[in-house]
N, C-alpha and C positions, 0 to 999 in steps of 0.2 A: 504494500500500500504506500502511496505517495502522501506524505504529511502536508498539512496546510503551510502556507508561506506568506512572505511579505517582500515587497520591493522597496529597497532603500534608495531613495532618489532625492532630487533637489531642483531648484529653479535653474541652476547653472553649475559649471565646474568650479572647483575651489571653495566649496562651502563646507567641506568636512565629511563627505559621504564615506570615504575610505577609512578614516579614523573611526567613525561610528561603526562601520561594518566590521572592522577587525576587532574592535572592542567587544561588540556583541558576540561574534563568533567565539572569541577567547573566553568571555564571561560565561556564556551558556555551556561551553565545553567544561569549564571548571566546575559547573553545577551538575555535570554528568548528563547534560542534554546533548544529543547527537544532532548536529546541524549540517545540512547539505547546502554548500554555497554555489551560487551561479553568478556570472557576470553578464550583464546586458550590453550588447554591442561589441565592436571589434577592439578588444584590449587583450594584450598578451602578458602584461606585467601584473595586474591586480590578481588574476587567478592564483599565481604562485603564493602571494600573501594570504589569500583565502585558505589555501591548502595548509599552509603552516599554522594558521590560527585555529582551523577547525579539525584538522586531521583527516579530512576527506578531500578528494580531488575536486577542484572547481572547474566548471565548464561554461563556455560562452553560449549565449542565446542571442541570435541576431535576426531580426525580422526582415531586413533588407536582403541579406545573403542566404537565409535559410527558409525553406518551405515549412509550413506548419507541422507536417509529419516528422520532419527532421528535428525540430525543437521538441515536439512531444516525445520523440524517442530518447532525446537527451535527458528528459525529465526522469526517465527510469533510473538514473544514477542516484536519485533521492530515495529509492526503495529501502525501507527499513530505518530511515532517519526519523527523528522526532519533530523536526521543523526544517523549513526551507527559507533561506535568506538569499535574495538576489540583489546585487549592487548595480545600479543603473550607470549609464554613461552620460556625461554632459547634463543638460536639463531634462526633466521628465518627458517633455513633449518634443524635444529636439530631434529632428530627423531630416531626411532629404526631401526635395520638392516632388519627385516622382517616385511612387511606391515601387518596391522590388518584389522579392519572392513572396512575402506574406505581409508586408507593411513597409513603413518608411524608415525603419531602423531605430525608431524612438523606444525608450524604455517603457513607455506607456503601452506600446503594442504587446510587449511580453507580459506586462502586468494584466492586461485585459484578457489575453489568450489563456493565461494560467489561472486567472481568478484571484490573483494576489493583491490585496490592498496595499496602498503606498504609505510608507513612513517618509514624510517630507522633512528633509534637513534644511533649516532656514538659518542663514547668517543674520544674526540679530544686531550686528554692529551698525551704528548710525541710524537706528530707528527704534520705535517702541510699538504703540498701538497699530501703526500703519502696517506692521508685518502681518497682521490678521487679514488685511485686504489681499495680500499676496496669497496667503493660504486659501482664502475663500475662492479666489480666481482659479487656483489649481484644483480645488474641490469640484468646481462647476465646468471645467474645460471640456472633459469627456465623460458623458454619462456612464460609459462602460468601464471607467477606471475609478475605483473607490479610494477614498483617503482615510486611512486608519487614524491618523493624527500627525503631530509634528514633533520634531526634536529641535529645540532652539540651541544654536551654537554661538559661541563667542559672546555670551551674555556678560555684561560688565559688572553688575552688582545685584544684590537682592532688590533694590528699588527698580532697576532696569527690568528685572524679571517680573516684578509685580505689575508694571505698566504694560508689558507685553501680554500677560495673562488676562488683563482687563479686556484687551482687544479680542483675544482668543475666546474668552467666555461670551463675548458679544455675538460672535459668529457661530458659536457652538462647536468648535473644533478642539478635540482633546490634545493636551500637551503631554507627551509621553516621556519627555526628558528635557533637562536644561543643562547644557554644557558651558561652564565658565571659560573665559579666555585662558588659554594655557599654551604658550608658544612652543614649549618643549614637546607637546603631543603631535606636532606637525612632522610628517615624514619627509626626509630629504628628497629633492627632485633634481632631474637633469633635463636635457633638451627633448627627450622622448617620453617624459613622465617620471614616475617614481624611480629612485635607485632600486635596482632589482632585489628581490628578497634574498637571493643567493649571495649578494654582496653585502648584506647587512650583518656584520659580525655580532651585533647585540640584538638580533631579531627576537630571541626568546624574551629578553628583558623589555623590548618595545611592546610585545604582545601582552606581557604580564602587566605592564603599566597601563596599556589601553583597556585591558579587562577591568582593572581596579577603577580607572577613571569612569568608564561607562557604568559599571555596577553601582557606583556611588551616585551618579547623576541621572540615570535612566531607570524608569519603572519596568524592569525586565518582565515581570509577571503580566503587567497590562499589555506590554508589547506582544508577548507570546499569545495572549488571549485574543488579540486582534487579528491573528493570522487566519487565513481562509484558503480555500481552493484544494482541499484534500481530494485525492482521486483513488478509487478502488482499483482500477485497471490501468495499465500502462501500454504504450505502443512500443513495439520492438525498435531499437535504434536503427536508423537508416544505414544501409550498407555503404562502406567506403572502400573503394578499390585502392589497395596499398601500392606504392611505387615499385615494390619488389617483394620477393619472399624473405630475403635477408637484407635489411636496410641499415647501412652505415650512417648514423645520424650524429652530426657535430653537436655537442652539448657542453657548453661552458659559459662563462660570463660574456664572451664575445658572440656567441651563437645560441641564444636562449629563447628567441621569439618564435615559438611554434605552438599552435593551438592544441590544447589537451584533447579535444574531441577527435582530432586527426590521428594522433598517436594511439588513442584508445581504439579508434576504428581500424587502424592498421593491424593492431594486435588481435582484435576481434575477428578479423578476416584470416588469421593464422600466420601473419607475418612476424618475423623476429626482428626486433630493433637492437642494433649494436652501437651503443654510444661510444664516441671518442672525443678527445679534447685537442683541438688545434693549438690552444694556448699552452698545453703541456707538450707540444710538438709530437702529438700522436697522429699516425696515418690511419686512414679508413681501413677496416678489415678487408684484406685482399680477397677473402672468400665471400664477401657480400655481393649481392646482385646489383645494387645501386647505392649511390652516395647522395645524401640530402644535407645541404647546408642551410639552416634556418636564418632568419634575420637576427639582428642583435646590435652589438656595438663594436664592429671591427675598427672604427675610427678611433676608439679609445685605447685600442691594443695594437695599433698598426705596426709599431716597432717590433713587438713580440712576434706578431704573425710574419713579418718580413724575415725575421731571424729563424723561423721555425722550418728549417730545411727538410727535416724528416717528414713533416706534414706535407710540405709543398711537393717534394719528390714523390711521396706515396700517392698523393692526389693525382699528380700527372700520370703516373704509371697506371693508376686505376682507370683513368679516363681514356686510355688508349683503346680499351676493349669494352668498357662498360659505360653506363650513363651516370652523369653527375648533374645535379640541379641545385641552384641556389636562389633563395628568396631575400630580397633587399640586402641586408648585411652580408648574407651568403653570396649573393650576386656580385657584390663589390669585391669579395674575397676571391672570386673566380676570375676577376679581371687582371689586367696587366699591372695597374698601379693605383694607389690611393693617396691623395694629397690631404694631409691633416690640416687642422685649423690654423696652424702656424705656417703653412705653405710648404712643408717638407713632404716630399714624395717617398712612399714606401712601396717596395716590390710586393705584389700579390702573386697568386698562383700562375697567372698567365694562360689559363685555359681559354679565356676570352680576351678580346682586345680592349675591353672596357677600361676607361680611365675615369675616375671620379674624384671630386674635390670637395672638401669642407672649408677650404679657404674662401670659396665663393658659395656661401650657403644660400639655399632657396628652399622654402617650406613647401612640401608636397603632402597633402592630406585629402583623403576622401575615398568613398567606395569606388570599386572598379569592376567592370565586366570585361572579360577577355575571351576572344575566340582564337584558339591556337592555330598558328600557321605551320607549326611543327609539333610532333609529339614530345611530351615530357614524361618522366616516370609516372605511371599510373593514369595518364590521360592521353588519348589519341589526338592526332591532327583533326582539327575541326571542333574539338570539345569546347563547350562554353562553360566558363568558370566565373564564380563570384568571389570577391574578396575586397581588399582595401590596400591603400598605399599611405605610408606615413614615414617620411624621412626628410632630411635636410641636405642631402648630397646633390651636387650638380654634376651632370655628365659632361666631361671634357671631350671624350671620344668614344664612339660605339660603332666599330667598323664591321661587326659580324652581321649575319642575316637576322632580320627581325623575328622574334619568337611568336608574337601575337598581335592581333588588332585589339586595342584596348580603348574603352570609353569610360567616362565617369558616370555618375548616377543620373545625369541629365541626358546621356547619350552623346555627349561631346567627346570627340576623339582626343585621346591623351598621347602626347609625344613619346613618353617612355614605353617603348614596345617590348623591352627585353631583347635578348639575343640568343642565338644558338650557333654552335660550330660542330661540324662532324669531323671525325678523325679516321685516318686510313685503316686502322685496325678494327673499325666498327664501333668505336666509342663515340660518345657525344657529351658536350658540355652545354648546359642551358641555364638561363637565369633571367630574373625579372624583379623589379621593385614591387611587384604585385604580390601580396600575401594571400594565398589561397584559403578560403573559408569553406566553400561548398561548390559542387558542380551544379549547373543549372543555367538556363537562358535568362 
């Protein structure tokens, strides 16, 4: 049975959703309550924090990239848990202009589909009773999305709290928690979001502090009682074609951005995942069928990767007869060179002619639809894929054949097509800035 759930959301990014989410997961876990976490939207950093806090693998639910049956199948991961908590992306109703697979990508789509009421995190700094008008607007925006109540964040004083509660009482919206200002509770960030969970040396202490903070200032019992959407039956997870039977997967702090549902889907299909670390100068397993390099932060480790000759030589040998694919950071690592933010060029693997630069930064963000012009591991030529792009790299040179025709969520053609190169021994290298989420037109 799938337990009832809640969507943790907010009017915008930067309001404290993740702090509350992690605190709730860790606090409930400390009480012996088994909570299944999910992440709404295309985010590959937050799920790792969710997993550390809850002890259960967190999965993404995305209404633009995923059809309803795929999201329903992922819900099966909550079987046996006591409660479901999902953390939204951006603002509750923020999505694209043109709907995709089953919605516009907003967290509200997922909340409506799953029947999860919303816990709205409100930044209380700079206002008092007026905050109630914001909450009331969110309550009335979509009739199919219920508001369980609000958690007030960055409240300055007891007087400030009292003024806000006057407004909330006036509109009849429950206050489930009041979090005072506490700078030390904010998680460190960098250009693609939070510093990764695997890089946080004091992560256990961060989670312990978050649990204590939330337990003190949030009515956990009332919040749990507000959960809804329990389901007796579940849909079988949608099948995912793995890129190979034995997959050499780069996994370390430079290559960590891969969606949990993909790896779970590969394993469910019987594939074996063989992790290796380029930062530790490890080569892909020569007995693997394919090699997959996820996105990540090669720009922060460019010098180490350039010096990793065993990794580079092993990858080049592998690609002579087998297929190698890279996404975003993995794509850059397959290129000839990467220029860091100081303007220093570092040698990459050279399997593709791609040259990228962070000295000339340009922000790329948004959903992507791709039609493959060449096959990649697990997907044939002509396959239609959905995913997203999120990076700051600028392409200096991309001489190889284009991998795909790519458009954004509005159907506008995107210049970053990815690239592909064939080798005489039958091997292939391919890559794209596009992060795969799901197949589908």
